[in-house]
C-alpha positions, 0 to 999 in steps of 0.5 A: 500499500502506498501511503503518504504518511506525512499527508496523513499526519498533516490532515486537519479535517476528516475529508483530508484524512479520508483522502490520504488514509481511509480511501487508500487502505480500503481500495478506493481511488480517493475520498470522493470515490469512498464517499460515493460507493460507501454511502447508503443513499444508493439503497434507499429507493429499494427499501420496502420494509419500515426502516428507522434512521436515527442520527443526532443533530450534534454528531461531530462527524456530520455536517447539515447536508449529511442528513437525508431528509429529501431521500427519506421523504421519497420513500414512505417505508423510511422514518428519519429522526434527528434529535438535537443531542446524542453525538456520534454514537451516543444516546447514552442515558444514565439508566440502571440497566445501561440501556441507550435511548436509541435502543429503546427508540428502536424497540418502540419502532419495531413494536409500533 
C-alpha cells in the first residue's frame, strides 16, 4: 500500500484524512470515490420494509447536508429522526440497566 504518511499526519479535517488514509487502505481511488460507493443513499429507493434512521443533530462527524431528509421523504417505508443531541454514537442515558435511548427508540419502532 502506498501511503503518504506525512499527508496523513498533516490532515486537519476528516475529508483530508479520508483522502490520504481511509480511501487508500480500503481500495478506493480517493475520498470522493469512498464517499460515493460507501454511502447508503444508493439503497434507499429499494427499501420496502419500515426502516428507522436515527442520527443526532450534534454528531461531530456530520455536517447539515449529511442528513437525508429529501431521500427519506421519497420513501414512505423510511422514518428519519434527528434529535438535537446524542453525538456520534451516543444516546447514552444514565439508566440502571445501561440501556441507550436509541435502543429503546428502536424497540418502540419495531413494536408500533
